[in-house]
C-alpha positions as CSV (number, residue, x, y, z in Angstrom):
1,M,0.3,-0.2,-0.2
2,K,2.8,2.0,1.0
3,Q,4.6,1.5,-2.5
4,L,1.1,2.3,-4.4
5,M,0.5,5.5,-2.4
6,I,4.9,7.1,-3.5
7,V,4.1,5.9,-6.8
8,L,0.4,8.1,-7.1
9,M,2.4,11.3,-6.1
10,L,5.1,10.7,-8.5
11,L,2.9,10.5,-11.6
12,V,0.6,14.0,-9.9
13,G,3.8,15.1,-9.4
14,F,5.4,15.1,-12.9
15,T,1.8,15.6,-14.2
16,T,1.9,19.3,-12.7
17,F,5.3,19.3,-13.7
18,T,4.2,19.0,-17.4
19,E,1.7,21.3,-17.4
20,A,3.5,24.0,-15.4
21,K,6.1,23.7,-18.0
22,S,3.3,24.0,-21.2
23,S,1.6,26.9,-19.7
24,K,5.0,28.5,-19.4
25,Q,5.9,27.8,-23.2
26,I,2.6,29.2,-24.3
27,N,2.7,31.5,-22.1
28,A,6.4,33.3,-23.3
29,Y,4.7,33.5,-26.6
30,G,1.7,35.7,-24.7
31,S,1.5,38.2,-27.3
32,F,1.4,36.2,-30.5
33,Y,-1.2,33.4,-28.6
34,S,-3.5,36.2,-28.5
35,H,-2.8,37.7,-31.9
36,L,-2.6,34.8,-34.3
37,A,-5.7,32.3,-31.9
38,P,-8.7,33.5,-33.8
39,Y,-6.4,32.2,-37.0
40,G,-5.2,29.0,-35.7
41,V,-4.9,26.1,-34.2
42,W,-1.5,26.2,-31.6
43,M,-0.1,22.6,-31.1
44,E,2.2,21.2,-28.4
45,F,4.4,18.1,-29.7
46,D,4.7,15.1,-27.9
47,D,8.4,16.7,-27.9
48,G,7.8,19.7,-26.3
49,L,8.0,21.8,-29.7
50,V,5.1,24.3,-29.7
51,A,3.8,25.4,-33.0
52,W,0.8,27.2,-34.7
53,R,-1.2,25.7,-38.2
54,P,-3.5,27.6,-40.0
55,T,-7.1,27.0,-39.9
56,I,-7.8,27.0,-43.2
57,M,-5.2,25.4,-45.7
58,R,-5.9,24.3,-48.9
59,R,-3.9,21.5,-50.6
60,S,-1.9,23.5,-52.3
61,W,-1.1,26.3,-50.3
62,A,2.3,27.2,-48.9
63,P,3.3,30.7,-46.8
64,Y,4.9,33.8,-48.9
65,S,2.0,32.9,-51.8
66,M,-0.8,35.0,-51.3
67,G,0.7,39.3,-51.2
68,R,3.8,41.1,-53.1
69,W,7.2,42.3,-53.3
70,I,7.7,45.8,-52.2
71,W,10.9,47.8,-51.6
72,T,11.9,49.6,-49.0
73,E,14.8,50.7,-46.6
74,Y,15.1,47.2,-45.2
75,G,15.5,45.3,-48.4
76,W,12.2,42.8,-49.7
77,Y,9.6,43.3,-47.6
78,W,6.7,41.2,-48.2
79,D,3.3,42.6,-48.2
80,S,0.5,39.9,-47.0
81,Y,-3.1,39.3,-47.6
82,E,-3.5,37.2,-45.4
83,S,-5.0,37.7,-42.1
84,F,-2.5,36.3,-40.2
85,G,0.5,37.8,-42.0
86,Y,1.4,40.6,-40.2
87,I,2.6,38.9,-38.3
88,T,3.9,35.0,-39.6
89,Y,5.9,36.7,-42.3
90,H,8.1,38.7,-39.9
91,Y,8.5,36.5,-37.5
92,G,9.3,33.3,-36.2
93,R,9.9,30.0,-39.6
94,W,7.9,28.1,-41.5
95,F,8.1,24.0,-41.6
96,Y,6.5,21.8,-43.5
97,D,5.4,18.6,-40.7
98,D,5.2,15.3,-42.8
99,Y,1.8,14.2,-41.2
100,Y,0.6,18.2,-40.2
101,G,1.6,20.5,-42.9
102,W,2.7,23.4,-42.3
103,I,3.0,25.1,-39.0
104,W,5.0,28.2,-37.6
105,I,7.5,27.8,-35.0
106,P,7.0,31.3,-32.9
107,D,10.9,33.9,-32.6
108,Y,11.2,37.0,-31.7
109,D,13.1,38.9,-34.5
110,W,11.4,40.7,-36.8
111,A,12.8,41.1,-40.3
112,P,10.9,42.4,-43.7
113,A,10.3,38.6,-44.7
114,W,12.7,35.5,-43.7
115,V,12.6,34.0,-46.8
116,E,15.7,32.9,-49.0
117,W,15.9,33.2,-53.3
118,R,16.9,31.4,-56.4
119,Y,17.3,33.1,-59.7
120,D,19.1,33.2,-63.2
121,D,18.2,35.3,-66.6
122,S,14.7,34.2,-66.5
123,Y,13.5,33.8,-62.8
124,I,13.8,35.0,-59.5
125,G,11.6,32.7,-57.1
126,W,11.6,32.4,-52.7
127,A,10.8,30.2,-50.2
128,P,10.1,30.1,-46.6
129,L,13.8,29.5,-44.0
130,P,13.5,26.6,-42.2
131,P,13.5,26.6,-38.3
132,Y,16.9,25.6,-38.8
133,A,18.1,29.4,-40.2
134,V,19.8,31.6,-37.9
135,F,20.1,35.2,-37.7
136,S,23.7,36.7,-36.1
137,V,24.4,40.4,-36.4
138,N,28.4,39.2,-37.7
139,L,27.4,36.0,-39.9
140,G,23.7,37.2,-41.2
141,I,21.6,33.5,-41.8
142,H,23.3,30.7,-41.1
143,F,22.0,26.7,-40.7
144,T,22.5,24.8,-37.5
145,F,22.9,22.0,-40.3
146,D,23.1,21.2,-44.4
147,Y,19.4,21.3,-45.1
148,V,18.2,22.5,-48.5
149,T,14.4,23.2,-48.9
150,P,12.0,21.3,-51.6
151,Y,12.1,22.2,-54.9
152,N,8.4,22.0,-54.7
153,H,8.0,24.8,-51.5
154,W,9.7,27.2,-54.1
155,H,7.5,29.8,-56.2
156,F,8.8,31.5,-59.5
157,V,8.3,34.0,-61.7
158,N,9.4,36.4,-64.4
159,Y,11.5,39.1,-63.1
160,N,8.1,41.8,-64.6
161,Y,6.0,40.1,-62.3
162,M,7.9,40.2,-59.3
163,C,6.7,43.3,-57.5
164,D,3.7,42.7,-59.3
165,P,0.3,43.0,-56.9
166,Y,-1.4,39.8,-57.8
167,V,1.7,37.9,-58.2
168,Y,-0.1,34.7,-57.0
169,N,-1.7,34.6,-60.6
170,H,2.0,34.7,-62.0
171,Y,3.4,31.1,-60.5
172,V,5.5,28.5,-62.0
173,G,3.5,25.7,-62.5
174,S,4.8,22.9,-60.2
175,K,5.7,20.4,-62.7
176,Y,8.2,23.6,-64.1
177,K,9.2,23.7,-61.0
178,Y,12.5,21.2,-60.8
179,R,14.2,21.9,-63.9
180,I,14.2,25.7,-62.9
181,F,15.1,24.6,-59.5
182,S,17.7,22.6,-60.7
183,K,19.3,25.6,-63.3
184,T,18.5,28.5,-60.7
185,K,21.6,30.4,-59.0
186,Y,20.9,30.5,-54.7
187,R,21.3,33.2,-52.5
188,N,20.7,35.0,-49.1
189,D,21.6,38.3,-47.9
190,Y,21.0,39.6,-44.6
191,G,22.5,42.3,-42.4
192,Y,21.1,44.2,-39.3
193,S,21.4,48.0,-39.8
194,N,20.2,50.8,-36.9
195,G,18.3,48.1,-35.4
196,R,16.5,46.3,-37.7
197,I,17.1,43.4,-39.7
198,I,17.4,43.9,-43.9
199,N,16.9,41.5,-46.6
200,R,18.1,42.8,-49.1
201,G,18.3,39.6,-51.4
202,L,18.5,40.0,-55.4
203,D,19.6,43.3,-55.4
204,V,16.9,45.9,-56.4
205,S,19.2,47.0,-59.3
206,E,18.9,43.7,-61.3
207,V,15.7,43.3,-61.3
208,R,15.1,46.6,-62.2
209,S,16.7,45.9,-65.4
210,R,15.9,41.9,-66.0
211,S,12.0,43.2,-65.5
212,G,12.1,47.0,-67.7
213,Q,10.6,48.8,-64.4
214,D,11.2,51.6,-62.3
215,I,10.5,50.0,-58.7
216,R,10.5,52.8,-56.3
217,Q,11.5,52.4,-52.6
218,R,8.6,53.1,-49.6
219,N,9.3,53.8,-46.1
220,L,7.9,51.9,-43.5
221,Q,5.8,52.9,-40.6
222,Q,5.7,51.6,-37.4
223,V,2.0,50.6,-35.0
224,S,2.3,48.8,-32.3
225,D,-1.5,48.0,-32.5
226,P,-2.7,45.4,-35.6
227,R,-6.3,47.3,-36.0
228,E,-3.6,50.3,-37.2
229,L,-3.0,48.3,-40.5
230,T,-6.1,49.1,-43.7
231,R,-6.2,48.1,-47.1
232,K,-5.0,51.8,-47.7
233,D,-1.8,51.1,-47.3
234,R,-1.5,48.9,-50.0
235,D,-2.2,51.7,-52.5
236,R,0.5,51.7,-55.3
237,N,0.7,55.5,-55.1
238,N,1.6,55.6,-51.3
239,D,4.6,55.5,-50.3
240,V,4.2,54.9,-46.8
241,V,3.6,50.9,-45.7
242,R,2.6,50.3,-42.4
243,T,4.2,47.1,-40.2
244,F,3.6,45.6,-36.8
245,I,6.3,45.7,-35.4
246,P,5.4,46.0,-31.2
247,S,8.5,46.2,-28.1
248,R,10.7,43.2,-27.2
249,E,8.8,43.2,-23.7
250,E,5.3,43.3,-25.5
251,L,6.1,39.6,-27.5
252,R,7.3,38.7,-24.3
253,K,3.5,39.1,-21.9
254,D,2.6,36.2,-20.3
255,N,-0.6,37.3,-19.0
256,V,-2.9,35.5,-21.5
257,R,-5.6,33.2,-19.2
258,D,-7.7,29.9,-20.6
259,L,-4.5,28.2,-23.3
260,D,-6.7,26.5,-25.4
261,V,-3.8,24.4,-26.6
262,R,-4.1,21.5,-28.7
263,K,-1.8,18.5,-26.6
264,I,-0.7,16.0,-30.1
265,E,0.5,12.6,-28.7
266,R,3.6,12.2,-30.7
267,R,6.5,14.2,-32.7
268,S,7.3,16.3,-34.7
269,S,9.5,15.4,-38.2
270,L,11.1,18.5,-37.0
271,E,14.7,18.3,-35.4
272,T,14.0,20.5,-32.3
273,S,17.4,19.5,-31.0
274,R,18.9,22.1,-33.9
275,L,16.9,24.3,-33.7
276,Q,18.1,27.8,-31.9
277,I,15.4,30.4,-32.0
278,G,13.0,31.5,-29.8
279,D,12.8,30.2,-26.2
280,R,14.7,27.3,-27.1
281,K,17.3,27.5,-25.2
282,D,15.2,27.4,-22.5
283,S,13.6,24.7,-23.8
284,R,16.9,22.5,-23.5
285,E,17.4,23.0,-20.2
286,D,13.7,21.7,-19.6
287,V,14.8,19.0,-21.4
288,D,17.8,18.3,-19.0
289,I,15.2,19.3,-16.0
290,G,13.2,16.3,-17.8
291,K,16.3,14.4,-18.1
292,R,17.1,14.5,-14.5
293,N,13.5,14.6,-13.0
294,D,13.9,11.4,-14.8
295,D,17.4,10.5,-13.2
296,S,15.3,10.9,-9.6
297,R,12.6,8.8,-9.9
298,N,15.1,6.0,-10.8
299,I,17.2,6.7,-7.9
300,V,14.0,7.1,-6.2
301,K,13.0,3.8,-7.5
302,E,16.8,1.9,-6.2
303,R,16.0,3.8,-3.0
304,E,12.2,1.6,-3.0
305,T,14.1,-1.1,-3.2
306,K,16.6,-1.0,-1.1
307,Q,14.3,-0.5,1.8
308,Y,11.9,-3.3,0.6
309,D,15.2,-5.6,1.0
310,I,15.8,-3.9,4.5
311,E,12.1,-4.2,5.9
312,E,12.1,-7.7,4.3
313,K,15.6,-9.1,6.1
314,R,14.1,-7.4,9.6
315,R,10.0,-9.0,8.5
316,V,12.3,-12.6,8.1
317,T,14.3,-11.7,11.1
318,D,11.2,-10.6,12.9
319,E,10.1,-14.2,11.4
320,N,12.4,-16.1,13.8
321,R,12.4,-14.6,16.6
322,N,8.5,-15.5,16.7
323,L,9.3,-18.8,16.0
324,N,11.6,-19.4,18.9
325,D,8.8,-17.8,20.6
326,A,5.8,-19.4,19.5
327,G,7.7,-23.0,18.7
328,K,7.7,-26.2,16.7
329,N,3.9,-26.2,16.4
330,N,3.8,-22.1,14.4
331,V,6.7,-23.0,12.3
332,N,4.3,-24.7,9.1
333,E,2.2,-21.7,9.8
334,I,4.4,-19.1,9.9
335,E,7.0,-21.1,6.8
336,K,3.6,-21.0,4.5
337,K,2.6,-17.4,5.6
338,R,6.5,-15.9,4.4
339,T,5.9,-18.6,1.1
340,Q,3.0,-17.0,0.4
341,E,4.1,-13.3,0.8
342,R,6.8,-14.6,-1.7
343,M,4.8,-15.7,-4.0
344,D,3.2,-12.6,-4.1
345,A,6.1,-10.6,-4.7
346,E,7.4,-11.9,-7.6
347,R,4.3,-12.1,-9.2
348,K,3.8,-8.3,-8.6
349,Q,7.3,-7.1,-9.9
350,K,7.4,-9.6,-13.2
351,E,3.2,-7.9,-13.8
352,I,6.1,-5.2,-13.9
353,R,8.0,-6.5,-16.3
354,I,5.6,-7.6,-18.5
355,I,3.6,-3.7,-18.2
356,N,7.6,-2.4,-18.7
357,E,8.7,-4.5,-22.1
358,R,4.6,-3.9,-23.3
359,Q,4.9,0.1,-22.9
360,K,9.0,-1.2,-24.3
361,K,7.2,-2.8,-27.5
362,E,4.4,-0.4,-28.4
363,S,7.1,2.2,-28.4
364,S,9.0,0.3,-30.7
365,T,6.3,-0.3,-32.9
366,F,5.6,3.5,-33.5
367,E,8.8,4.7,-33.9
368,N,9.4,1.8,-36.6
369,Q,6.2,2.9,-38.6
370,N,7.5,6.4,-38.2
371,R,10.5,5.2,-39.6
372,R,8.3,3.4,-42.7
373,N,6.0,7.0,-43.3
374,N,9.4,8.4,-44.1
375,V,11.2,6.7,-46.1
376,N,7.6,5.8,-48.2
377,N,7.5,9.7,-48.3
378,S,10.9,9.8,-49.3
379,R,10.3,7.0,-52.3
380,I,7.0,8.5,-52.9
381,E,9.6,12.2,-54.0
382,E,11.6,10.5,-56.0
383,K,9.4,9.0,-57.7
384,Q,7.7,12.2,-58.3
385,V,10.6,13.6,-59.4
386,S,11.9,10.7,-61.2
387,K,8.6,10.5,-63.4
388,E,8.3,14.1,-63.7
389,R,12.2,13.8,-65.4
390,N,11.0,10.7,-67.1
391,V,8.7,13.1,-68.9
392,Q,10.7,15.9,-69.9
393,I,12.9,13.4,-71.7
394,Q,10.4,11.9,-73.8
395,R,9.6,16.0,-74.2
396,E,12.4,16.6,-75.4
397,Q,13.1,13.3,-77.8
398,N,9.5,14.3,-79.1
399,E,11.1,17.5,-80.4
400,V,14.0,16.4,-81.2
401,K,12.4,13.5,-83.6
402,V,9.7,16.5,-85.0
403,E,13.4,18.9,-86.1
404,R,15.1,15.9,-87.7
405,K,11.1,14.5,-89.1
406,I,10.6,18.5,-90.6
407,E,14.5,18.9,-92.0
408,S,13.9,15.4,-93.8
409,N,11.2,15.9,-95.6
410,K,13.1,19.3,-96.7
411,T,16.0,17.4,-98.0
412,E,13.9,15.5,-100.1
413,N,12.4,17.9,-101.7
414,R,15.5,19.7,-102.2
415,N,16.3,16.2,-103.9
416,Y,13.0,15.5,-106.0
417,N,13.3,19.7,-107.7
418,R,16.6,18.6,-108.1
419,N,16.0,15.6,-110.3
420,E,13.3,16.9,-111.8
421,E,14.9,20.5,-113.3
422,P,16.3,18.5,-116.1
423,K,13.2,16.7,-117.4
424,R,11.7,19.7,-116.8
425,T,14.4,21.9,-118.9
426,D,13.8,18.6,-121.6
427,S,10.6,19.3,-122.1
428,R,10.2,22.8,-122.7
429,N,13.3,22.6,-125.1
430,T,11.4,19.5,-126.9
431,D,8.4,21.8,-127.0
432,Q,10.4,24.7,-128.2
433,R,11.6,22.3,-130.7
434,I,8.0,21.1,-132.0
435,N,7.2,24.7,-132.5
436,Q,9.6,25.5,-134.4
437,E,9.3,23.0,-136.7
438,K,5.3,24.2,-137.0
439,K,6.3,27.6,-137.8
440,T,9.0,26.3,-141.1
441,S,6.0,24.1,-142.1
442,E,3.8,27.1,-142.2
443,R,6.1,29.1,-143.9
444,T,7.1,26.8,-146.8
445,K,3.5,26.2,-147.6
446,T,2.6,29.4,-147.9
447,R,5.5,29.8,-150.5
């Protein structure tokens, strides 16, 4: 009974600690939570990752698709048409989870847009920076490990549509993305000036030259209340663009009550150990605390086992004393009682071992299923890429065949004309000779 009470107390304490940790993590993004809760769902994964997911997400939807590019004193600024864009495209990072799709990871640093770029002579493209991308004043953007954004997460357009207010109507089709992706060069150019992060991306003078458009610079006006953002700011003739940039203290407000966070009993496909944005440093400390708690629980179990052994020895000693006192008549009864208690203890330990083994098997089965899912997704993507390559190769081969056929027809026509020309000449000469003979004969008859 005493052991059962101790186990229950440990479980209650661990549950309370977990809930307190979750509340602390969400409250760390109090301002983000308040602004984004109406437009999506806040989630906490099993590995402690806190993320936000838009409620309305079409199948082909991706970040940085519904809006337009504006050149400002802080570089390329993404002016989003979506209700949550004033937060999610200027703070944090986007990531495509294998199960939930696009999720947004909070961070406190503001930028005109958190994207990476690709370009060539005809196309320019952008994609959301992954959570593995970290900004520092000295280095700009660097990655915590080698990560390449998949080609189907990119948006490509011709240069003349780069600053079009309806740029989303001019994106290159998905079946052409791989070919353009493989031919374009990668670029990201982030800097820091006057307390702000700058996204220079591709040089604006080069975009002006290739597009043939006069792209003028517009000024950003900082507001602390998103209600001050209006559609009038999107007027082409307006030289000022308003953007929501609250103070760091405002972002870290932790006065949110009635948190509605969905607990996800699975790990994200994101490598959380590689993250160095937002409060991941604190999260790593929480992980260490969790490990220390696991170690402390193991120590408690060892202490309980030792205490159990000590009590068992004392009990045996007391029973031996009782044997000496009770006499030979009570020996059999006490021995039976002790044997029964020993059997009960062994049965309980066996049940505990069975439960632990079952939990390990379930955990192993779940991890194997995740690995198989990841492998299947990779194979599907490889098949899709191979299929697109084969289609492109077949198309090119067909074009070559058509060109060869046209050239062959031209050659045959030339040869035919070359063979027929002497025949036409002989025919003309024959006609002329016959006409000449007719004329001569008529003259003879006249004479």
